[in-house]
N, C-alpha and C positions, 0 to 999 in steps of 0.2 A: 825814137825820139823825133826824127825830122818829120815823119807824118804828123806827129802831134803839132808840131809847128805850124805846118801847113794848113792845118784844118781850120783854126780861126780866121785866115784870110780867105780861104774858100767860102766859109758860112758868110762872112761879110759880103764878099763878091755876090753871094746867092741872094742875100737879103736886098742889097742896092738894086741888084736887077730886078727883083720883084717887086720893089718900090718904084722904080721907073717905068715899068710894064703898067702898074696899077694906075699910077698919075696919069700916064699916055692914054689909057682907055678911059679914065674917067672923064679927061678933057676932051677927048672925042665922042663921048657920051653926051656931054652937056652941050657940045656944039651942036650935035644932030637935034636936039631939043630946042 
């Protein structure tokens, strides 16, 4: 049961990390243009 409790936190962390990377690359992309 412990592993199941950890899964949502890890998924949220991955989603937040992906969102940060996407926004970071998007801002850099538009700054280049």
